[in-house]
C-alpha positions in Angstrom: 25.5 45.7 4.3 23.6 44.5 1.3 26.6 42.4 0.3 26.7 40.7 3.7 23.0 39.9 3.5 23.4 38.5 0.0 26.3 36.3 1.2 24.1 35.0 4.1 21.2 34.3 1.6 23.6 32.4 -0.7 24.9 30.3 2.2 21.4 29.4 3.2 20.4 28.6 -0.4 23.5 26.7 -1.4 23.7 24.7 1.9 20.7 22.4 1.3 21.4 22.3 -2.5 24.9 20.8 -1.9 23.4 18.3 0.6 20.8 17.2 -2.0 23.5 16.6 -4.6 25.5 14.4 -2.2 22.3 12.6 -1.3 21.6 12.0 -5.0 25.1 10.8 -5.6 24.6 8.2 -3.0 21.0 7.2 -3.7 21.1 7.1 -7.4 23.7 4.3 -7.7 22.0 2.4 -4.9 18.6 2.6 -6.8 20.3 1.5 -10.0 21.9 -1.6 -8.3 18.6 -2.6 -6.7 16.7 -2.2 -10.0 19.3 -4.3 -12.0 19.4 -6.9 -9.3 15.6 -7.2 -9.3 15.5 -7.5 -13.1 18.1 -10.2 -13.1 16.3 -12.1 -10.4 13.0 -12.1 -12.3 14.6 -13.0 -15.6 16.4 -16.0 -14.1 13.2 -17.1 -12.3 11.2 -17.0 -15.5 13.9 -19.1 -17.3 13.9 -21.6 -14.5 10.1 -21.9 -14.6 10.1 -22.3 -18.4 12.6 -25.1 -18.1 10.6 -26.9 -15.4 7.5 -26.9 -17.7 9.1 -29.2 -20.3 8.0 -32.3 -18.5 5.3 -33.6 -16.2 5.4 -36.6 -13.9 2.4 -38.8 -13.2 2.4 -41.5 -10.5 -0.5 -44.0 -10.8 -0.2 -45.5 -7.3 1.4 -44.0 -4.2 2.7 -47.4 -3.1 5.3 -48.2 -5.7 7.7 -46.2 -7.9 7.1 -48.5 -10.8 3.8 -47.0 -11.9 5.3 -43.7 -13.0 5.0 -42.0 -16.4 7.0 -39.0 -17.3 5.8 -36.8 -20.2 8.5 -34.8 -21.9 7.4 -32.0 -24.3 9.4 -31.7 -27.5 9.7 -28.3 -29.1 7.2 -27.4 -31.8 8.2 -28.5 -35.3 7.4 -26.4 -38.3 8.3 -27.8 -41.8 7.0 -27.6 -45.3 5.7 -30.7 -47.1 4.9 -31.2 -50.7 1.2 -31.2 -51.7 -0.7 -31.3 -55.0 -1.2 -27.5 -55.0 2.4 -26.7 -53.9 4.1 -26.5 -50.5 2.0 -26.9 -47.4 3.1 -26.0 -43.8 3.1 -28.7 -41.2 3.1 -27.7 -37.5 3.0 -30.1 -34.7 4.1 -30.6 -31.2 5.1 -34.0 -29.7 5.0 -35.3 -26.2 7.2 -38.3 -25.3 6.0 -40.8 -22.6 8.9 -42.2 -20.6 9.0 -44.9 -17.9 11.1 -43.2 -15.3 12.6 -39.9 -14.2 16.1 -41.3 -14.8 15.1 -41.7 -18.5 14.1 -38.0 -18.5 17.7 -36.9 -17.8 19.0 -38.9 -20.8 16.2 -37.6 -23.1 17.0 -34.0 -22.1 20.6 -34.6 -23.2 19.5 -36.3 -26.4 16.7 -33.7 -27.2 18.6 -32.0 -30.1 19.3 -35.3 -31.7 15.6 -36.4 -31.3 14.4 -33.1 -32.7 16.6 -33.6 -35.7 15.2 -37.1 -36.3 11.7 -35.7 -36.2 12.5 -33.0 -38.7 14.4 -35.3 -41.0 11.5 -37.7 -41.1 8.9 -35.0 -41.8 10.9 -33.4 -44.6 10.6 -36.6 -46.5 6.8 -36.7 -46.4 4.1 -35.5 -48.8 0.6 -34.2 -47.9 -1.0 -37.3 -49.3 1.0 -39.5 -46.8 -0.4 -37.4 -43.9 -4.0 -37.3 -45.0 -6.6 -39.2 -43.1 -6.4 -41.2 -39.9 -4.4 -43.9 -41.6 -1.8 -41.4 -42.7 -1.6 -39.9 -39.2 -1.4 -43.4 -37.6 1.5 -44.4 -40.0 3.3 -41.1 -39.3 3.0 -41.6 -35.5 4.2 -45.2 -35.7 7.2 -44.3 -37.9 8.2 -41.5 -35.6 7.8 -43.8 -32.6 10.1 -46.3 -34.2 12.7 -43.7 -35.3 12.7 -42.0 -31.9 13.2 -45.3 -30.1 16.2 -46.1 -32.3 17.7 -42.7 -31.7 17.3 -42.9 -27.9 18.6 -46.5 -28.0 19.3 -47.3 -24.4 16.1 -45.5 -23.3 12.7 -47.0 -24.1 10.1 -44.4 -25.1 6.7 -45.9 -24.1 4.5 -43.8 -26.4 4.4 -40.5 -28.3 1.4 -38.1 -28.3 0.5 -35.2 -30.5 -0.2 -32.0 -28.5 -1.1 -30.2 -31.7 -1.1 -31.1 -35.4 -1.8 -28.7 -38.2 -1.4 -29.0 -41.9 -2.0 -25.6 -43.6 -1.5 -24.0 -47.0 
């Protein structure tokens, strides 16, 4: 009699336990798929928003499309320049002003070439050439000229410095 009671108790105990295992085998993969899908969605959304922050469009008058400026942010440039006391670190970030959104598409394609032009020009400089407002003006004008040559069919209206630091 005791054996029959033990068998009944085992059936009662094992019955829900087996159902829980089956439930876990179904729910666990489902939860993993949902978690991976959500992670991929948020990572892709973040990359897309980071790409859209590379430029800003400003329209001066609502009547015509001619009064539009597009500001394209170049990546930050960090190089070393020669100074009197040794190597100095130059950090700056450029912003290119373009005349139309169509120019923006070409500039995005040419961005690696333009970045290389900027780096090649800054490597040639010394700290004395960058000192003072005259040095910064000359640097900006020379970069403006070289970037316009590199982006030949596209006319860059202006370049602006978002940041400019010369540190030891």
